TORBA-122907 format. One record per residue (C-alpha): residue in three letters; residue number from 1; x, y, z. Coordinates in steps of 0.1 Angstrom, whole numbers. Layout:
residuo: ALA | num: NUM | x: X | y: Y | z: Z
...
END
This chain:
residuo: MET | num: 1 | x: -163 | y: 249 | z: -398
residuo: ALA | num: 2 | x: -140 | y: 221 | z: -408
residuo: GLN | num: 3 | x: -146 | y: 202 | z: -440
residuo: ASP | num: 4 | x: -132 | y: 167 | z: -446
residuo: GLY | num: 5 | x: -120 | y: 164 | z: -481
residuo: PRO | num: 6 | x: -105 | y: 186 | z: -508
residuo: LEU | num: 7 | x: -135 | y: 193 | z: -529
residuo: SER | num: 8 | x: -152 | y: 228 | z: -525
residuo: ASP | num: 9 | x: -124 | y: 246 | z: -507
residuo: LEU | num: 10 | x: -93 | y: 233 | z: -526
residuo: VAL | num: 11 | x: -85 | y: 237 | z: -563
residuo: ALA | num: 12 | x: -77 | y: 205 | z: -581
residuo: VAL | num: 13 | x: -58 | y: 203 | z: -614
residuo: PRO | num: 14 | x: -45 | y: 173 | z: -634
residuo: GLY | num: 15 | x: -11 | y: 162 | z: -620
residuo: ASN | num: 16 | x: -16 | y: 180 | z: -587
residuo: PRO | num: 17 | x: -39 | y: 160 | z: -564
residuo: ALA | num: 18 | x: -44 | y: 169 | z: -528
residuo: PRO | num: 19 | x: -28 | y: 143 | z: -506
residuo: PRO | num: 20 | x: -56 | y: 121 | z: -490
residuo: GLY | num: 21 | x: -70 | y: 129 | z: -456
residuo: VAL | num: 22 | x: -71 | y: 166 | z: -458
residuo: VAL | num: 23 | x: -93 | y: 187 | z: -436
residuo: VAL | num: 24 | x: -100 | y: 223 | z: -447
residuo: GLU | num: 25 | x: -110 | y: 248 | z: -421
residuo: TRP | num: 26 | x: -117 | y: 285 | z: -423
residuo: LEU | num: 27 | x: -106 | y: 307 | z: -394
residuo: ILE | num: 28 | x: -119 | y: 342 | z: -386
residuo: ALA | num: 29 | x: -92 | y: 366 | z: -373
residuo: ALA | num: 30 | x: -100 | y: 393 | z: -348
residuo: ASP | num: 31 | x: -104 | y: 419 | z: -376
residuo: GLY | num: 32 | x: -128 | y: 397 | z: -396
residuo: VAL | num: 33 | x: -103 | y: 384 | z: -421
residuo: ARG | num: 34 | x: -111 | y: 348 | z: -432
residuo: LEU | num: 35 | x: -81 | y: 325 | z: -434
residuo: ARG | num: 36 | x: -81 | y: 292 | z: -453
residuo: THR | num: 37 | x: -62 | y: 264 | z: -436
residuo: ALA | num: 38 | x: -56 | y: 228 | z: -445
residuo: ARG | num: 39 | x: -43 | y: 200 | z: -423
residuo: TRP | num: 40 | x: -33 | y: 164 | z: -428
residuo: ILE | num: 41 | x: -32 | y: 148 | z: -393
residuo: LYS | num: 42 | x: -19 | y: 113 | z: -389
residuo: PRO | num: 43 | x: -31 | y: 90 | z: -361
residuo: ALA | num: 44 | x: -10 | y: 98 | z: -329
residuo: GLN | num: 45 | x: 7 | y: 64 | z: -329
residuo: GLU | num: 46 | x: 19 | y: 69 | z: -365
residuo: SER | num: 47 | x: 30 | y: 106 | z: -363
residuo: HIS | num: 48 | x: 66 | y: 117 | z: -358
residuo: GLY | num: 49 | x: 54 | y: 152 | z: -351
residuo: THR | num: 50 | x: 37 | y: 181 | z: -369
residuo: VAL | num: 51 | x: 52 | y: 203 | z: -396
residuo: LEU | num: 52 | x: 38 | y: 238 | z: -400
residuo: LEU | num: 53 | x: 44 | y: 247 | z: -436
residuo: VAL | num: 54 | x: 46 | y: 285 | z: -439
residuo: PRO | num: 55 | x: 43 | y: 298 | z: -475
residuo: GLY | num: 56 | x: 59 | y: 329 | z: -491
residuo: ARG | num: 57 | x: 44 | y: 359 | z: -508
residuo: THR | num: 58 | x: 19 | y: 351 | z: -536
residuo: GLU | num: 59 | x: 18 | y: 314 | z: -526
residuo: PHE | num: 60 | x: -12 | y: 292 | z: -518
residuo: ILE | num: 61 | x: -20 | y: 258 | z: -503
residuo: GLU | num: 62 | x: -23 | y: 240 | z: -536
residuo: LYS | num: 63 | x: 12 | y: 249 | z: -546
residuo: TYR | num: 64 | x: 26 | y: 227 | z: -518
residuo: PHE | num: 65 | x: 6 | y: 195 | z: -523
residuo: GLU | num: 66 | x: 38 | y: 177 | z: -535
residuo: VAL | num: 67 | x: 58 | y: 189 | z: -505
residuo: VAL | num: 68 | x: 29 | y: 180 | z: -481
residuo: GLY | num: 69 | x: 30 | y: 144 | z: -496
residuo: GLU | num: 70 | x: 67 | y: 142 | z: -491
residuo: LEU | num: 71 | x: 64 | y: 153 | z: -454
residuo: MET | num: 72 | x: 37 | y: 128 | z: -448
residuo: ALA | num: 73 | x: 58 | y: 101 | z: -463
residuo: ARG | num: 74 | x: 84 | y: 110 | z: -437
residuo: GLY | num: 75 | x: 58 | y: 104 | z: -409
residuo: PHE | num: 76 | x: 48 | y: 140 | z: -402
residuo: SER | num: 77 | x: 13 | y: 155 | z: -399
residuo: VAL | num: 78 | x: 12 | y: 187 | z: -418
residuo: VAL | num: 79 | x: -6 | y: 221 | z: -413
residuo: THR | num: 80 | x: -5 | y: 249 | z: -438
residuo: PHE | num: 81 | x: -26 | y: 279 | z: -447
residuo: ASP | num: 82 | x: -31 | y: 310 | z: -470
residuo: TRP | num: 83 | x: -19 | y: 343 | z: -456
residuo: ARG | num: 84 | x: -43 | y: 372 | z: -455
residuo: GLY | num: 85 | x: -43 | y: 389 | z: -489
residuo: GLN | num: 86 | x: -34 | y: 358 | z: -509
residuo: GLY | num: 87 | x: -47 | y: 324 | z: -519
residuo: LEU | num: 88 | x: -84 | y: 322 | z: -510
residuo: SER | num: 89 | x: -81 | y: 341 | z: -478
residuo: THR | num: 90 | x: -96 | y: 375 | z: -475
residuo: ARG | num: 91 | x: -79 | y: 401 | z: -498
residuo: ALA | num: 92 | x: -70 | y: 435 | z: -483
residuo: LEU | num: 93 | x: -81 | y: 457 | z: -512
residuo: PRO | num: 94 | x: -109 | y: 459 | z: -538
residuo: GLU | num: 95 | x: -83 | y: 452 | z: -565
residuo: PRO | num: 96 | x: -75 | y: 416 | z: -554
residuo: THR | num: 97 | x: -42 | y: 412 | z: -573
residuo: LYS | num: 98 | x: -25 | y: 439 | z: -552
residuo: GLY | num: 99 | x: -3 | y: 424 | z: -525
residuo: HIS | num: 100 | x: -9 | y: 446 | z: -495
residuo: VAL | num: 101 | x: -5 | y: 449 | z: -458
residuo: ARG | num: 102 | x: 0 | y: 478 | z: -435
residuo: ASP | num: 103 | x: 22 | y: 461 | z: -410
residuo: PHE | num: 104 | x: 37 | y: 426 | z: -406
residuo: SER | num: 105 | x: 21 | y: 424 | z: -372
residuo: GLU | num: 106 | x: -11 | y: 415 | z: -392
residuo: PHE | num: 107 | x: 8 | y: 384 | z: -404
residuo: ASP | num: 108 | x: 20 | y: 377 | z: -368
residuo: GLY | num: 109 | x: -17 | y: 375 | z: -358
residuo: ASP | num: 110 | x: -25 | y: 351 | z: -386
residuo: LEU | num: 111 | x: 4 | y: 328 | z: -377
residuo: ALA | num: 112 | x: -6 | y: 329 | z: -340
residuo: LEU | num: 113 | x: -42 | y: 321 | z: -349
residuo: VAL | num: 114 | x: -32 | y: 291 | z: -370
residuo: MET | num: 115 | x: -9 | y: 278 | z: -342
residuo: ASN | num: 116 | x: -36 | y: 282 | z: -315
residuo: ARG | num: 117 | x: -66 | y: 269 | z: -334
residuo: ILE | num: 118 | x: -51 | y: 243 | z: -357
residuo: VAL | num: 119 | x: -16 | y: 231 | z: -346
residuo: HIS | num: 120 | x: -22 | y: 231 | z: -308
residuo: GLU | num: 121 | x: -57 | y: 216 | z: -311
residuo: HIS | num: 122 | x: -49 | y: 189 | z: -337
residuo: GLY | num: 123 | x: -11 | y: 185 | z: -340
residuo: LYS | num: 124 | x: 12 | y: 162 | z: -321
residuo: LYS | num: 125 | x: 45 | y: 174 | z: -308
residuo: PRO | num: 126 | x: 73 | y: 179 | z: -316
residuo: TYR | num: 127 | x: 65 | y: 209 | z: -338
residuo: VAL | num: 128 | x: 87 | y: 216 | z: -368
residuo: ALA | num: 129 | x: 84 | y: 248 | z: -389
residuo: LEU | num: 130 | x: 92 | y: 248 | z: -426
residuo: ALA | num: 131 | x: 90 | y: 284 | z: -440
residuo: HIS | num: 132 | x: 97 | y: 300 | z: -474
residuo: SER | num: 133 | x: 107 | y: 336 | z: -483
residuo: MET | num: 134 | x: 83 | y: 360 | z: -467
residuo: GLY | num: 135 | x: 70 | y: 332 | z: -446
residuo: GLY | num: 136 | x: 106 | y: 328 | z: -432
residuo: ASN | num: 137 | x: 106 | y: 365 | z: -422
residuo: ILE | num: 138 | x: 74 | y: 361 | z: -403
residuo: LEU | num: 139 | x: 84 | y: 328 | z: -388
residuo: LEU | num: 140 | x: 115 | y: 344 | z: -374
residuo: ARG | num: 141 | x: 93 | y: 370 | z: -356
residuo: TYR | num: 142 | x: 73 | y: 342 | z: -341
residuo: LEU | num: 143 | x: 104 | y: 322 | z: -330
residuo: HIS | num: 144 | x: 116 | y: 353 | z: -312
residuo: ASP | num: 145 | x: 83 | y: 359 | z: -294
residuo: PHE | num: 146 | x: 77 | y: 322 | z: -287
residuo: PRO | num: 147 | x: 112 | y: 308 | z: -282
residuo: HIS | num: 148 | x: 101 | y: 273 | z: -271
residuo: GLU | num: 149 | x: 72 | y: 266 | z: -294
residuo: PHE | num: 150 | x: 91 | y: 247 | z: -322
residuo: ASP | num: 151 | x: 116 | y: 219 | z: -318
residuo: ARG | num: 152 | x: 132 | y: 228 | z: -351
residuo: ALA | num: 153 | x: 128 | y: 254 | z: -379
residuo: VAL | num: 154 | x: 139 | y: 252 | z: -415
residuo: LEU | num: 155 | x: 139 | y: 283 | z: -436
residuo: THR | num: 156 | x: 143 | y: 284 | z: -474
residuo: ALA | num: 157 | x: 155 | y: 316 | z: -490
residuo: PRO | num: 158 | x: 140 | y: 337 | z: -462
residuo: MET | num: 159 | x: 132 | y: 373 | z: -470
residuo: LEU | num: 160 | x: 159 | y: 392 | z: -451
residuo: ALA | num: 161 | x: 171 | y: 417 | z: -477
residuo: VAL | num: 162 | x: 153 | y: 422 | z: -511
residuo: LYS | num: 163 | x: 169 | y: 433 | z: -543
residuo: THR | num: 164 | x: 156 | y: 467 | z: -554
residuo: ALA | num: 165 | x: 172 | y: 471 | z: -588
residuo: PRO | num: 166 | x: 172 | y: 493 | z: -608
residuo: PHE | num: 167 | x: 169 | y: 515 | z: -577
residuo: PRO | num: 168 | x: 195 | y: 516 | z: -549
residuo: LEU | num: 169 | x: 181 | y: 503 | z: -516
residuo: TRP | num: 170 | x: 180 | y: 538 | z: -500
residuo: VAL | num: 171 | x: 160 | y: 551 | z: -529
residuo: ALA | num: 172 | x: 135 | y: 522 | z: -527
residuo: LYS | num: 173 | x: 131 | y: 528 | z: -490
residuo: ALA | num: 174 | x: 127 | y: 565 | z: -494
residuo: MET | num: 175 | x: 100 | y: 560 | z: -521
residuo: ALA | num: 176 | x: 81 | y: 535 | z: -500
residuo: ALA | num: 177 | x: 81 | y: 559 | z: -471
residuo: LEU | num: 178 | x: 71 | y: 588 | z: -493
residuo: PHE | num: 179 | x: 42 | y: 570 | z: -509
residuo: THR | num: 180 | x: 28 | y: 555 | z: -477
residuo: GLY | num: 181 | x: 33 | y: 588 | z: -458
residuo: THR | num: 182 | x: 13 | y: 607 | z: -485
residuo: GLY | num: 183 | x: -16 | y: 583 | z: -484
residuo: SER | num: 184 | x: -7 | y: 562 | z: -514
residuo: HIS | num: 185 | x: 1 | y: 530 | z: -494
residuo: ALA | num: 186 | x: -24 | y: 511 | z: -516
residuo: SER | num: 187 | x: -7 | y: 520 | z: -549
residuo: PHE | num: 188 | x: 13 | y: 493 | z: -568
residuo: VAL | num: 189 | x: 51 | y: 497 | z: -565
residuo: ILE | num: 190 | x: 66 | y: 513 | z: -596
residuo: GLY | num: 191 | x: 60 | y: 490 | z: -626
residuo: GLY | num: 192 | x: 38 | y: 467 | z: -606
residuo: ALA | num: 193 | x: 6 | y: 476 | z: -624
residuo: LYS | num: 194 | x: 20 | y: 461 | z: -656
residuo: GLN | num: 195 | x: 29 | y: 427 | z: -640
residuo: SER | num: 196 | x: 0 | y: 403 | z: -646
residuo: PRO | num: 197 | x: 3 | y: 370 | z: -626
residuo: PHE | num: 198 | x: -15 | y: 353 | z: -655
residuo: GLU | num: 199 | x: 10 | y: 363 | z: -681
residuo: GLN | num: 200 | x: 42 | y: 348 | z: -665
residuo: VAL | num: 201 | x: 62 | y: 325 | z: -688
residuo: PHE | num: 202 | x: 87 | y: 300 | z: -678
residuo: GLU | num: 203 | x: 116 | y: 315 | z: -697
residuo: THR | num: 204 | x: 116 | y: 347 | z: -676
residuo: ASN | num: 205 | x: 99 | y: 335 | z: -644
residuo: GLY | num: 206 | x: 130 | y: 340 | z: -622
residuo: VAL | num: 207 | x: 120 | y: 317 | z: -593
residuo: THR | num: 208 | x: 125 | y: 281 | z: -606
residuo: SER | num: 209 | x: 144 | y: 263 | z: -633
residuo: ASP | num: 210 | x: 118 | y: 234 | z: -633
residuo: LYS | num: 211 | x: 94 | y: 239 | z: -661
residuo: GLY | num: 212 | x: 70 | y: 212 | z: -649
residuo: ARG | num: 213 | x: 65 | y: 226 | z: -615
residuo: PHE | num: 214 | x: 62 | y: 262 | z: -629
residuo: GLU | num: 215 | x: 35 | y: 250 | z: -652
residuo: ARG | num: 216 | x: 17 | y: 232 | z: -624
residuo: CYS | num: 217 | x: 15 | y: 264 | z: -605
residuo: MET | num: 218 | x: 2 | y: 283 | z: -635
residuo: ALA | num: 219 | x: -24 | y: 256 | z: -641
residuo: CYS | num: 220 | x: -37 | y: 263 | z: -606
residuo: LEU | num: 221 | x: -41 | y: 300 | z: -614
residuo: ALA | num: 222 | x: -59 | y: 291 | z: -647
residuo: ALA | num: 223 | x: -83 | y: 268 | z: -628
residuo: GLU | num: 224 | x: -90 | y: 293 | z: -601
residuo: PRO | num: 225 | x: -80 | y: 329 | z: -609
residuo: LYS | num: 226 | x: -88 | y: 340 | z: -573
residuo: LEU | num: 227 | x: -56 | y: 323 | z: -563
residuo: ALA | num: 228 | x: -35 | y: 348 | z: -583
residuo: LEU | num: 229 | x: -16 | y: 377 | z: -567
residuo: GLY | num: 230 | x: 4 | y: 403 | z: -585
residuo: ALA | num: 231 | x: 30 | y: 429 | z: -574
residuo: PRO | num: 232 | x: 30 | y: 444 | z: -539
residuo: THR | num: 233 | x: 19 | y: 478 | z: -529
residuo: PHE | num: 234 | x: 41 | y: 506 | z: -515
residuo: GLY | num: 235 | x: 24 | y: 498 | z: -482
residuo: TRP | num: 236 | x: 35 | y: 462 | z: -483
residuo: LEU | num: 237 | x: 70 | y: 472 | z: -493
residuo: GLU | num: 238 | x: 74 | y: 498 | z: -465
residuo: ALA | num: 239 | x: 61 | y: 472 | z: -440
residuo: ALA | num: 240 | x: 85 | y: 446 | z: -454
residuo: PHE | num: 241 | x: 115 | y: 470 | z: -451
residuo: ARG | num: 242 | x: 106 | y: 475 | z: -414
residuo: SER | num: 243 | x: 102 | y: 438 | z: -407
residuo: MET | num: 244 | x: 135 | y: 429 | z: -425
residuo: GLU | num: 245 | x: 153 | y: 456 | z: -405
residuo: LEU | num: 246 | x: 139 | y: 441 | z: -373
residuo: VAL | num: 247 | x: 147 | y: 404 | z: -379
residuo: ALA | num: 248 | x: 182 | y: 413 | z: -392
residuo: SER | num: 249 | x: 192 | y: 432 | z: -360
residuo: GLU | num: 250 | x: 217 | y: 415 | z: -338
residuo: GLU | num: 251 | x: 196 | y: 419 | z: -306
residuo: PHE | num: 252 | x: 166 | y: 403 | z: -323
residuo: ALA | num: 253 | x: 186 | y: 373 | z: -337
residuo: HIS | num: 254 | x: 201 | y: 366 | z: -303
residuo: GLY | num: 255 | x: 166 | y: 362 | z: -289
residuo: ILE | num: 256 | x: 159 | y: 332 | z: -311
residuo: GLU | num: 257 | x: 164 | y: 299 | z: -291
residuo: THR | num: 258 | x: 150 | y: 274 | z: -317
residuo: PRO | num: 259 | x: 176 | y: 255 | z: -337
residuo: VAL | num: 260 | x: 174 | y: 269 | z: -373
residuo: LEU | num: 261 | x: 185 | y: 254 | z: -406
residuo: LEU | num: 262 | x: 187 | y: 282 | z: -432
residuo: VAL | num: 263 | x: 189 | y: 269 | z: -468
residuo: GLY | num: 264 | x: 200 | y: 297 | z: -491
residuo: ALA | num: 265 | x: 195 | y: 300 | z: -529
residuo: ALA | num: 266 | x: 227 | y: 309 | z: -547
residuo: LEU | num: 267 | x: 208 | y: 320 | z: -579
residuo: ASP | num: 268 | x: 181 | y: 340 | z: -561
residuo: GLN | num: 269 | x: 170 | y: 369 | z: -582
residuo: LEU | num: 270 | x: 148 | y: 386 | z: -556
residuo: VAL | num: 271 | x: 164 | y: 382 | z: -522
residuo: HIS | num: 272 | x: 201 | y: 388 | z: -512
residuo: PRO | num: 273 | x: 216 | y: 355 | z: -500
residuo: GLY | num: 274 | x: 243 | y: 374 | z: -482
residuo: ALA | num: 275 | x: 219 | y: 385 | z: -455
residuo: ASP | num: 276 | x: 214 | y: 348 | z: -447
residuo: LEU | num: 277 | x: 250 | y: 343 | z: -434
residuo: LEU | num: 278 | x: 248 | y: 374 | z: -412
residuo: LEU | num: 279 | x: 216 | y: 362 | z: -396
residuo: ILE | num: 280 | x: 229 | y: 327 | z: -390
residuo: LYS | num: 281 | x: 260 | y: 340 | z: -374
residuo: ARG | num: 282 | x: 238 | y: 358 | z: -348
residuo: ILE | num: 283 | x: 214 | y: 330 | z: -341
residuo: LYS | num: 284 | x: 225 | y: 308 | z: -311
residuo: ARG | num: 285 | x: 219 | y: 275 | z: -328
residuo: GLY | num: 286 | x: 219 | y: 281 | z: -365
residuo: MET | num: 287 | x: 231 | y: 260 | z: -395
residuo: TYR | num: 288 | x: 236 | y: 273 | z: -430
residuo: VAL | num: 289 | x: 235 | y: 255 | z: -464
residuo: MET | num: 290 | x: 236 | y: 272 | z: -498
residuo: LEU | num: 291 | x: 222 | y: 253 | z: -528
residuo: GLN | num: 292 | x: 227 | y: 261 | z: -565
residuo: SER | num: 293 | x: 190 | y: 270 | z: -567
residuo: GLU | num: 294 | x: 167 | y: 299 | z: -577
residuo: LEU | num: 295 | x: 144 | y: 314 | z: -551
residuo: GLU | num: 296 | x: 118 | y: 286 | z: -548
residuo: ILE | num: 297 | x: 140 | y: 257 | z: -536
residuo: MET | num: 298 | x: 111 | y: 234 | z: -529
residuo: MET | num: 299 | x: 97 | y: 240 | z: -564
residuo: GLU | num: 300 | x: 131 | y: 234 | z: -582
residuo: ARG | num: 301 | x: 145 | y: 205 | z: -603
residuo: ASP | num: 302 | x: 147 | y: 171 | z: -587
residuo: GLU | num: 303 | x: 184 | y: 172 | z: -581
residuo: ILE | num: 304 | x: 181 | y: 204 | z: -562
residuo: ARG | num: 305 | x: 151 | y: 191 | z: -542
residuo: ARG | num: 306 | x: 170 | y: 160 | z: -533
residuo: ALA | num: 307 | x: 198 | y: 181 | z: -519
residuo: PHE | num: 308 | x: 173 | y: 201 | z: -499
residuo: TRP | num: 309 | x: 157 | y: 169 | z: -484
residuo: ALA | num: 310 | x: 192 | y: 156 | z: -477
residuo: CYS | num: 311 | x: 197 | y: 186 | z: -454
residuo: PHE | num: 312 | x: 162 | y: 186 | z: -440
residuo: ASP | num: 313 | x: 160 | y: 150 | z: -430
residuo: PRO | num: 314 | x: 190 | y: 147 | z: -406
residuo: PHE | num: 315 | x: 182 | y: 182 | z: -392
residuo: VAL | num: 316 | x: 147 | y: 173 | z: -381
residuo: GLY | num: 317 | x: 155 | y: 136 | z: -374
residuo: ALA | num: 318 | x: 134 | y: 123 | z: -403
residuo: GLY | num: 319 | x: 140 | y: 99 | z: -432
residuo: ILE | num: 320 | x: 157 | y: 70 | z: -414
residuo: ALA | num: 321 | x: 136 | y: 44 | z: -431
residuo: TYR | num: 322 | x: 122 | y: 68 | z: -457
residuo: ARG | num: 323 | x: 120 | y: 60 | z: -494
residuo: ALA | num: 324 | x: 115 | y: 89 | z: -517
residuo: PRO | num: 325 | x: 83 | y: 88 | z: -539
residuo: ALA | num: 326 | x: 85 | y: 89 | z: -576
residuo: SER | num: 327 | x: 90 | y: 124 | z: -590
residuo: THR | num: 328 | x: 61 | y: 144 | z: -603
residuo: SER | num: 329 | x: 83 | y: 168 | z: -623
residuo: SER | num: 330 | x: 84 | y: 168 | z: -660
residuo: THR | num: 331 | x: 121 | y: 176 | z: -659
residuo: ALA | num: 332 | x: 133 | y: 149 | z: -636
residuo: ALA | num: 333 | x: 170 | y: 144 | z: -635
END
């Protein structure tokens, strides 16, 4: 059932208000999983189209309030959601901080459900996808299977090849296969049990160089601990390896018809940016930009975010008469 307003189903913290006009709706997947969705739909005569904002691993709706507001200022309606296993959507395991999935086809189903029940029913074309990290990986699967659904797609630091240090890639793959094959798919990856999402500190966070936006995210976790997600399981890792291998294959990439802008992060500590270039070379209509950014480009310092929007706007045809809102970052340039 849809709820108009950010109250009971969204988490509010000082400095991170939900953009006005939100409707929160919970969807029930075929396997019973509850998915939390949020949408900001402009009147048809005011809308330039609809952006589906596809989050990465560990992320949640509230983390993107700033981005939602910026997209709305550009004239877009916006739809976003929590993946199964994170945010306030149904968690896969009794220990809720474990990031777990058996196969990325489960995520495929989530994305298709959001498209069919929310975007198609409430959004106005053209449809634009904006996806980050793991969300970029899953979006590529959707673009391949539904080649004419989106007018444009923008990927930030998509998960195409993860860094596995201190283990070589082949060792990490072998361990993931071993643990899942012997029934330990729900076990944390090595070292994961010691990684508390509540004990992260800015100095070692590894995903953004913007302290204000980092602390804003941590404030959300403090206000609602159910939003927190820790390290992945071996099951998730093995499924991720399979999905990365699939989307990186030449045949798969050639099947993507949608124009794609891939924005890479030169300082990414989790994902290999080199895989970006290989993918873009194989996509029929691909454009590549690399920014001097850590992984979370949309959560970075203002000067990095300005560079991102300077790429986004002409690619999707936005921003002609757009004036950027005042920054909410505590480390504005």
